[in-house]
ROVORO-203052 format. One record per atom (N, C-alpha, C): x, y, z; residue in one letter; atom name; residue number from 1. Coordinates in Angstrom, 3 decimals, always signed. Atoms other than C-alpha are relative to their C-alpha. Layout:
X,Y,Z,A,CA,NUM $
...
end
This chain:
+0.849,-1.114,+0.092,M,N,1 $
-0.102,+0.101,-0.137,M,CA,1 $
+1.147,+1.275,+0.105,M,C,1 $
-0.881,-1.359,-0.110,L,N,2 $
+2.938,+2.524,+0.823,L,CA,2 $
+0.379,+0.190,-1.259,L,C,2 $
-0.735,-0.634,+1.242,S,N,3 $
+4.457,+2.137,-2.495,S,CA,3 $
-1.084,+0.366,-0.943,S,C,3 $
+0.963,-0.318,+0.757,K,N,4 $
+1.115,+2.692,-4.442,K,CA,4 $
+0.113,+2.216,+0.337,K,C,4 $
-0.097,-1.449,-0.455,W,N,5 $
+1.405,+6.432,-2.330,W,CA,5 $
+1.189,+0.314,-0.537,W,C,5 $
-1.282,-0.855,+0.335,L,N,6 $
+5.046,+6.964,-3.423,L,CA,6 $
+0.346,-0.060,-1.678,L,C,6 $
-0.108,-0.055,+1.740,V,N,7 $
+4.686,+6.087,-7.586,V,CA,7 $
-1.035,+0.917,-0.310,V,C,7 $
+0.632,-0.627,+1.076,L,N,8 $
+1.677,+7.986,-7.925,L,CA,8 $
+0.209,+1.918,+0.147,L,C,8 $
-0.511,-1.389,-0.203,P,N,9 $
+3.336,+11.703,-6.559,P,CA,9 $
+0.965,-0.014,-1.176,P,C,9 $
-1.109,+0.143,+0.970,T,N,10 $
+6.289,+10.561,-8.920,T,CA,10 $
-0.642,+0.188,-1.311,T,C,10 $
+0.248,-0.148,+1.352,L,N,11 $
+4.248,+9.947,-12.016,L,CA,11 $
-0.685,+1.987,-0.325,L,C,11 $
+0.495,-1.774,+0.251,L,N,12 $
+2.419,+13.826,-11.364,L,CA,12 $
+1.308,+0.471,-0.014,L,C,12 $
-1.121,-1.024,+0.107,G,N,13 $
+5.556,+15.273,-10.943,G,CA,13 $
+0.768,+0.000,-1.391,G,C,13 $
-0.769,+0.060,+1.149,A,N,14 $
+7.157,+13.723,-13.971,A,CA,14 $
-1.167,+0.501,-1.264,A,C,14 $
+0.923,-0.526,+0.871,L,N,15 $
+3.691,+14.628,-15.975,L,CA,15 $
+0.054,+1.420,-0.327,L,C,15 $
-0.250,-1.661,-0.103,M,N,16 $
+4.309,+18.441,-14.781,M,CA,16 $
+1.064,+0.248,-0.628,M,C,16 $
-1.133,-0.324,+0.839,F,N,17 $
+7.587,+18.368,-15.773,F,CA,17 $
+0.398,+0.015,-1.346,F,C,17 $
-0.065,+0.225,+1.049,F,N,18 $
+7.192,+16.956,-19.234,F,CA,18 $
-0.997,+1.337,-0.526,F,C,18 $
+0.818,-0.997,+0.813,T,N,19 $
+4.443,+19.640,-19.916,T,CA,19 $
+0.424,+1.164,+0.131,T,C,19 $
-0.823,-1.649,-0.379,V,N,20 $
+6.276,+23.018,-18.633,V,CA,20 $
+0.850,-0.314,-0.806,V,C,20 $
-1.156,-0.023,+0.986,T,N,21 $
+9.282,+21.600,-20.584,T,CA,21 $
-0.543,+0.276,-1.223,T,C,21 $
+0.379,+0.097,+1.150,G,N,22 $
+7.377,+21.030,-23.583,G,CA,22 $
-0.622,+1.433,-0.272,G,C,22 $
+0.403,-1.443,+0.012,C,N,23 $
+5.510,+24.300,-23.332,C,CA,23 $
+0.965,+1.337,-0.221,C,C,23 $
-0.899,-0.993,+0.101,T,N,24 $
+8.352,+26.510,-22.860,T,CA,24 $
+0.767,-0.237,-1.343,T,C,24 $
-0.581,+0.055,+1.398,E,N,25 $
+10.019,+24.868,-25.943,E,CA,25 $
-0.403,+0.307,-0.994,E,C,25 $
+1.083,-0.542,+1.314,S,N,26 $
+7.431,+25.411,-28.303,S,CA,26 $
-0.331,+1.708,+0.092,S,C,26 $
+0.208,-1.268,-0.194,T,N,27 $
+7.152,+29.071,-26.950,T,CA,27 $
+1.218,+0.687,-0.731,T,C,27 $
-1.376,-0.515,+0.160,R,N,28 $
+10.892,+29.833,-27.392,R,CA,28 $
-0.065,-0.266,-1.859,R,C,28 $
-0.504,+0.251,+1.240,S,N,29 $
+10.991,+28.268,-30.983,S,CA,29 $
-1.263,+1.218,-1.447,S,C,29 $
+0.870,-0.403,+0.608,A,N,30 $
+7.779,+30.585,-31.869,A,CA,30 $
+0.809,+1.898,-0.213,A,C,30 $
-0.770,-1.126,+0.137,E,N,31 $
+9.904,+33.990,-31.345,E,CA,31 $
+0.358,+0.400,-1.295,E,C,31 $
-0.970,-0.422,+1.152,P,N,32 $
+11.038,+35.874,-34.404,P,CA,32 $
+1.256,+0.112,+0.197,P,C,32 $
-1.113,-0.447,+0.205,Q,N,33 $
+14.459,+36.013,-35.043,Q,CA,33 $
+0.567,+1.269,-0.810,Q,C,33 $
-0.465,-1.217,+1.042,V,N,34 $
+16.104,+39.358,-35.891,V,CA,34 $
+1.073,+0.419,+0.401,V,C,34 $
-1.188,-0.825,-0.400,A,N,35 $
+19.240,+41.512,-35.724,A,CA,35 $
-0.018,+0.932,+0.757,A,C,35 $
-0.008,-1.575,-0.696,V,N,36 $
+20.012,+44.109,-33.369,V,CA,36 $
+1.307,+0.226,-0.267,V,C,36 $
-0.782,-0.977,-0.200,K,N,37 $
+22.152,+46.801,-34.069,K,CA,37 $
+0.340,+0.750,+0.888,K,C,37 $
-0.446,-1.011,-1.136,T,N,38 $
+24.214,+48.820,-31.818,T,CA,38 $
+1.140,+0.936,-0.521,T,C,38 $
-0.616,-1.052,+0.774,P,N,39 $
+25.941,+52.069,-32.467,P,CA,39 $
+1.687,-0.641,-0.048,P,C,39 $
-1.793,+0.053,-0.404,N,N,40 $
+29.981,+52.168,-32.483,N,CA,40 $
+0.286,+1.484,+0.772,N,C,40 $
-0.323,-1.287,-0.982,E,N,41 $
+31.812,+54.704,-30.243,E,CA,41 $
-0.220,+1.356,-0.546,E,C,41 $
+0.308,-1.135,+0.704,S,N,42 $
+30.801,+57.343,-32.593,S,CA,42 $
-1.658,+0.408,+0.269,S,C,42 $
+1.422,+0.391,-0.227,G,N,43 $
+27.133,+56.477,-31.950,G,CA,43 $
-0.612,+0.104,-1.274,G,C,43 $
+0.133,+0.518,+1.630,V,N,44 $
+27.239,+55.608,-35.932,V,CA,44 $
-0.695,-1.164,-0.081,V,C,44 $
+0.429,+1.330,+0.090,Y,N,45 $
+24.925,+52.776,-36.230,Y,CA,45 $
+0.504,-1.064,-1.557,Y,C,45 $
-0.872,+0.494,+1.525,P,N,46 $
+26.732,+50.219,-38.953,P,CA,46 $
-1.004,-0.397,-1.199,P,C,46 $
+0.577,+0.573,+1.117,P,N,47 $
+25.378,+49.676,-42.268,P,CA,47 $
-0.891,-1.768,-0.031,P,C,47 $
+0.598,+1.065,-0.776,V,N,48 $
+22.401,+47.202,-42.158,V,CA,48 $
+0.234,-1.295,-1.400,V,C,48 $
-0.153,+0.722,+0.814,L,N,49 $
+22.784,+44.149,-44.736,L,CA,49 $
-1.339,-1.123,-0.015,L,C,49 $
+0.917,+0.504,+0.196,T,N,50 $
+20.074,+42.214,-46.110,T,CA,50 $
-0.084,-1.180,+0.177,T,C,50 $
-0.001,+1.468,+0.183,E,N,51 $
+21.634,+38.969,-45.904,E,CA,51 $
+0.034,-0.548,+1.773,E,C,51 $
+0.203,+0.138,-1.356,N,N,52 $
+21.403,+39.065,-42.074,N,CA,52 $
-1.156,-0.998,+0.167,N,C,52 $
+1.248,+0.499,-0.297,T,N,53 $
+18.760,+37.162,-40.322,T,CA,53 $
-0.848,+0.869,+0.998,T,C,53 $
+0.749,-0.872,-0.654,E,N,54 $
+16.173,+39.374,-39.689,E,CA,54 $
-1.453,-0.207,-0.077,E,C,54 $
+1.274,+0.387,+0.313,A,N,55 $
+12.357,+39.175,-39.679,A,CA,55 $
-0.418,+0.526,-1.156,A,C,55 $
+0.888,-0.108,+0.954,T,N,56 $
+10.529,+39.361,-42.690,T,CA,56 $
-1.512,+0.485,-0.071,T,C,56 $
+1.471,-0.120,-0.438,L,N,57 $
+7.261,+41.152,-43.168,L,CA,57 $
-0.203,+0.081,-1.139,L,C,57 $
+0.326,-0.211,+1.108,I,N,58 $
+4.902,+41.856,-45.868,I,CA,58 $
-1.048,+1.266,+0.278,I,C,58 $
+0.416,-0.737,-0.200,L,N,59 $
+3.534,+45.310,-45.934,L,CA,59 $
-0.692,+1.033,-1.524,L,C,59 $
+0.269,-0.823,+1.023,W,N,60 $
+1.198,+47.775,-47.963,W,CA,60 $
+0.081,+1.415,+0.135,W,C,60 $
-0.468,-1.238,-0.007,V,N,61 $
+2.025,+51.394,-48.652,V,CA,61 $
-1.276,+0.592,-1.188,V,C,61 $
+0.858,-0.886,+0.359,A,N,62 $
-0.428,+53.979,-49.613,A,CA,62 $
+0.078,+0.669,-1.290,A,C,62 $
-0.145,-0.859,+0.963,A,N,63 $
-0.924,+55.732,-52.592,A,CA,63 $
+0.382,+1.623,+0.061,A,C,63 $
-0.299,-1.339,-0.632,E,N,64 $
-0.667,+59.182,-50.920,E,CA,64 $
+0.636,+0.423,+1.273,E,C,64 $
-0.300,-0.334,-1.210,K,N,65 $
+1.322,+60.341,-47.948,K,CA,65 $
-0.617,+0.827,+0.617,K,C,65 $
+0.784,-0.881,-0.601,R,N,66 $
-0.468,+62.215,-45.293,R,CA,66 $
+0.809,+0.863,+1.028,R,C,66 $
-1.192,-0.641,-0.745,E,N,67 $
+1.080,+64.984,-43.112,E,CA,67 $
-0.273,-0.642,+1.689,E,C,67 $
-0.142,+0.787,-1.472,C,N,68 $
+2.038,+64.008,-39.574,C,CA,68 $
+1.412,+0.849,+0.881,C,C,68 $
-0.803,-0.695,-0.833,M,N,69 $
+4.105,+65.438,-36.846,M,CA,69 $
+1.480,-0.839,+0.440,M,C,69 $
-1.182,+0.613,-0.455,A,N,70 $
+8.031,+64.262,-36.310,A,CA,70 $
+0.413,+0.911,+0.818,A,C,70 $
-0.705,-1.106,-0.767,V,N,71 $
+10.753,+66.932,-35.185,V,CA,71 $
-0.923,+1.057,-0.230,V,C,71 $
+0.631,-0.737,+0.345,G,N,72 $
+8.288,+69.100,-37.115,G,CA,72 $
-0.814,-0.446,-0.961,G,C,72 $
+0.616,+0.649,+1.273,P,N,73 $
+5.713,+68.940,-39.653,P,CA,73 $
+0.400,-0.712,-1.073,P,C,73 $
-0.866,+0.431,+0.605,T,N,74 $
+6.307,+66.735,-42.283,T,CA,74 $
-1.008,-1.059,-0.656,T,C,74 $
+0.620,+0.820,+0.649,E,N,75 $
+4.874,+64.206,-44.648,E,CA,75 $
+0.599,-1.652,+0.303,E,C,75 $
-0.879,+1.362,-0.201,C,N,76 $
+4.818,+60.151,-43.644,C,CA,76 $
-1.004,-1.038,-0.924,C,C,76 $
+0.810,+1.498,+0.513,L,N,77 $
+3.876,+57.177,-45.520,L,CA,77 $
-1.195,-0.792,+0.655,L,C,77 $
+1.255,+0.090,-0.431,Q,N,78 $
+0.640,+55.572,-44.891,Q,CA,78 $
+0.315,-1.601,-0.316,Q,C,78 $
-0.283,+1.550,+0.248,V,N,79 $
+1.306,+51.374,-44.117,V,CA,79 $
-0.970,-0.614,+0.628,V,C,79 $
+0.684,+1.033,-0.648,R,N,80 $
-0.421,+48.441,-43.032,R,CA,80 $
+0.506,-0.919,-0.302,R,C,80 $
-0.570,+1.349,+0.215,Y,N,81 $
+0.438,+44.657,-42.541,Y,CA,81 $
-1.060,-0.822,-0.760,Y,C,81 $
+1.157,+0.957,+1.123,N,N,82 $
-3.142,+43.334,-44.498,N,CA,82 $
-0.907,+1.195,-0.742,N,C,82 $
+0.635,-0.942,+0.613,P,N,83 $
-5.069,+44.736,-46.722,P,CA,83 $
-1.423,+0.588,+0.146,P,C,83 $
+1.422,-0.324,-0.522,N,N,84 $
-8.251,+44.999,-44.676,N,CA,84 $
+0.061,+0.507,+1.254,N,C,84 $
-0.432,-0.889,-0.956,E,N,85 $
-6.518,+47.024,-41.991,E,CA,85 $
-0.335,+1.147,-0.191,E,C,85 $
-0.101,-1.620,+0.009,D,N,86 $
-6.877,+50.952,-41.410,D,CA,86 $
+1.704,+0.112,-0.441,D,C,86 $
-1.645,-0.161,+0.053,W,N,87 $
-3.612,+52.502,-42.719,W,CA,87 $
+0.597,+0.807,+1.133,W,C,87 $
-0.452,-0.872,-1.021,Q,N,88 $
-1.225,+53.952,-40.110,Q,CA,88 $
+1.245,+0.383,-0.672,Q,C,88 $
-1.449,-0.816,+0.596,L,N,89 $
+1.551,+56.430,-40.475,L,CA,89 $
+1.411,-0.617,+0.203,L,C,89 $
-1.517,+0.415,-0.278,L,N,90 $
+5.221,+55.532,-40.584,L,CA,90 $
+0.752,+1.046,+0.121,L,C,90 $
-1.201,-0.978,-0.040,Y,N,91 $
+7.663,+57.785,-38.981,Y,CA,91 $
+1.214,-0.242,-0.483,Y,C,91 $
-1.202,+0.159,+0.558,G,N,92 $
+10.490,+57.184,-40.820,G,CA,92 $
+0.191,-0.415,-1.485,G,C,92 $
+0.134,+0.389,+1.396,D,N,93 $
+11.255,+55.508,-44.193,D,CA,93 $
+0.403,-1.037,-0.115,D,C,93 $
-0.652,+1.486,+0.387,I,N,94 $
+11.852,+52.239,-45.999,I,CA,94 $
+1.307,+0.028,-0.506,I,C,94 $
-1.125,-0.375,+0.714,V,N,95 $
+15.558,+52.072,-46.869,V,CA,95 $
+0.040,-0.862,-1.310,V,C,95 $
-0.055,+0.799,+1.353,G,N,96 $
+16.142,+50.986,-50.612,G,CA,96 $
-1.321,+0.540,-0.525,G,C,96 $
+1.813,-0.339,+0.464,F,N,97 $
+11.851,+52.092,-51.073,F,CA,97 $
+0.647,+1.358,-0.637,F,C,97 $
+0.038,-1.250,+0.635,D,N,98 $
+11.888,+55.116,-53.812,D,CA,98 $
-1.780,-0.131,-0.465,D,C,98 $
+1.398,-0.310,+0.132,Y,N,99 $
+8.243,+55.906,-53.230,Y,CA,99 $
-0.684,+0.822,-1.034,Y,C,99 $
+0.318,-1.149,+1.198,Q,N,100 $
+6.326,+57.450,-56.242,Q,CA,100 $
-1.555,+0.370,+0.501,Q,C,100 $
+1.366,-0.640,-0.083,P,N,101 $
+2.801,+59.188,-55.511,P,CA,101 $
-1.037,-0.586,-0.847,P,C,101 $
+0.716,+0.824,+1.074,G,N,102 $
-0.042,+57.307,-57.165,G,CA,102 $
+0.009,-0.917,+0.076,G,C,102 $
-0.045,+1.379,+0.100,Q,N,103 $
+0.859,+53.985,-56.727,Q,CA,103 $
-0.170,-0.725,+1.500,Q,C,103 $
+0.265,+1.327,-1.452,V,N,104 $
-0.343,+51.379,-53.922,V,CA,104 $
+1.270,-1.007,-0.404,V,C,104 $
-1.572,+1.317,+0.544,Y,N,105 $
+2.872,+49.003,-53.468,Y,CA,105 $
-0.198,-0.886,+1.582,Y,C,105 $
+0.400,+1.092,-0.781,Q,N,106 $
+2.705,+45.666,-51.803,Q,CA,106 $
+1.513,-0.465,+0.178,Q,C,106 $
-1.290,+0.283,-0.213,L,N,107 $
+6.400,+45.191,-50.287,L,CA,107 $
+0.505,-1.072,+0.965,L,C,107 $
+0.022,+1.003,-0.907,E,N,108 $
+8.299,+42.523,-48.747,E,CA,108 $
+1.348,+0.788,+0.859,E,C,108 $
-0.933,-0.863,-0.295,V,N,109 $
+10.867,+44.394,-46.156,V,CA,109 $
+0.514,-1.047,+1.156,V,C,109 $
-0.744,+0.364,-1.114,S,N,110 $
+13.353,+43.462,-43.389,S,CA,110 $
-0.007,+0.511,+0.867,S,C,110 $
+0.520,-1.013,-0.938,E,N,111 $
+12.606,+44.589,-39.957,E,CA,111 $
+1.462,-0.159,+0.768,E,C,111 $
-1.161,-0.202,-0.959,V,N,112 $
+15.939,+45.457,-38.108,V,CA,112 $
-0.202,+0.552,+1.460,V,C,112 $
+0.264,-0.829,-1.071,I,N,113 $
+15.564,+46.070,-34.400,I,CA,113 $
+1.066,+0.754,+0.344,I,C,113 $
-0.920,-0.842,-0.169,I,N,114 $
+17.850,+48.746,-33.398,I,CA,114 $
+0.041,+0.242,+1.666,I,C,114 $
+0.483,-0.187,-1.540,A,N,115 $
+18.999,+48.444,-29.541,A,CA,115 $
+0.734,+1.297,+0.404,A,C,115 $
-0.371,-1.455,-0.598,E,N,116 $
+19.314,+51.635,-27.580,E,CA,116 $
-0.032,+1.144,-1.027,E,C,116 $
+0.127,-1.483,+1.149,P,N,117 $
+17.972,+54.141,-30.334,P,CA,117 $
+0.049,+0.920,+0.582,P,C,117 $
+0.347,-1.197,-0.768,P,N,118 $
+18.045,+57.797,-29.694,P,CA,118 $
-1.490,+0.267,+0.525,P,C,118 $
+1.170,-0.455,-0.643,A,N,119 $
+15.260,+59.146,-27.814,A,CA,119 $
-1.241,+0.205,-1.403,A,C,119 $
+0.796,-0.576,+0.988,D,N,120 $
+13.750,+60.733,-30.941,D,CA,120 $
-0.032,-0.639,-1.233,D,C,120 $
-0.226,+1.139,+1.443,A,N,121 $
+14.389,+57.457,-33.546,A,CA,121 $
-0.540,-0.838,+0.407,A,C,121 $
+0.655,+1.358,-0.062,P,N,122 $
+12.334,+54.441,-33.973,P,CA,122 $
+1.157,-0.885,+0.105,P,C,122 $
-0.741,+1.218,-0.472,D,N,123 $
+13.467,+51.315,-32.632,D,CA,123 $
+0.507,-0.958,-0.724,D,C,123 $
+0.047,+1.204,+1.195,R,N,124 $
+13.379,+49.503,-35.926,R,CA,124 $
+0.239,+0.157,-1.080,R,C,124 $
-0.477,-0.583,+1.622,Q,N,125 $
+14.497,+50.121,-39.474,Q,CA,125 $
-0.075,-1.334,-0.725,Q,C,125 $
+0.707,+1.304,+1.033,W,N,126 $
+12.704,+48.295,-42.447,W,CA,126 $
+1.113,+0.344,-1.091,W,C,126 $
-1.036,+0.237,+1.360,I,N,127 $
+14.922,+47.377,-45.579,I,CA,127 $
-0.849,-0.516,-0.657,I,C,127 $
+0.834,+0.701,+0.947,L,N,128 $
+13.202,+46.698,-48.752,L,CA,128 $
+1.081,-1.121,-0.482,L,C,128 $
-0.300,+0.982,+0.773,R,N,129 $
+13.665,+43.411,-50.031,R,CA,129 $
-0.231,-0.495,-1.284,R,C,129 $
+0.674,-0.256,+1.082,Q,N,130 $
+11.378,+43.667,-52.915,Q,CA,130 $
-1.261,+0.521,-0.181,Q,C,130 $
+1.821,-0.566,+0.355,I,N,131 $
+8.087,+45.162,-54.801,I,CA,131 $
-0.381,-1.072,-0.331,I,C,131 $
+0.595,+1.133,+0.502,I,N,132 $
+6.131,+42.577,-54.861,I,CA,132 $
-1.123,-0.078,-0.676,I,C,132 $
+0.870,-0.488,+0.821,S,N,133 $
+3.415,+44.352,-56.614,S,CA,133 $
-0.244,+1.491,+0.121,S,C,133 $
+0.539,-1.573,+0.136,S,N,134 $
+2.487,+48.002,-57.575,S,CA,134 $
-1.120,+0.201,-0.934,S,C,134 $
+1.371,-0.304,+0.618,H,N,135 $
-0.647,+49.617,-58.955,H,CA,135 $
+0.021,+1.247,+0.169,H,C,135 $
+0.407,-1.390,-0.464,A,N,136 $
-1.879,+53.027,-59.752,A,CA,136 $
-1.464,-0.218,+0.484,A,C,136 $
+1.637,+0.005,-0.265,E,N,137 $
-5.035,+54.034,-57.834,E,CA,137 $
-0.284,+1.492,-0.075,E,C,137 $
end
């Protein structure tokens, strides 16, 4: 009778261990891998190369820019991650992307996280990988 009481807690403990370990592993592998860039001693960020392991995003760019407020009044691109979402202002630019007014774009971009960006700068940088499609609107 005593051996039954020792086996049950051991089995429950083992079951809990494998459940927690399995959940931890699957959560870790689902996180996107992005490259983190840090500035050199002069405060200059190194050039970003698209061969690095960054997150790849698909996004849409609207046919017209909208007024926005950055350091001062300016115009911002409008972007969205899904064609059914509302447009959001992009305070910055997409490296390598030559925006032409009147065109709606679908882009593939690399997203690079910037470690310790200046207070008035974004914490990520988008680099154009390819223009998937564009059409006049």
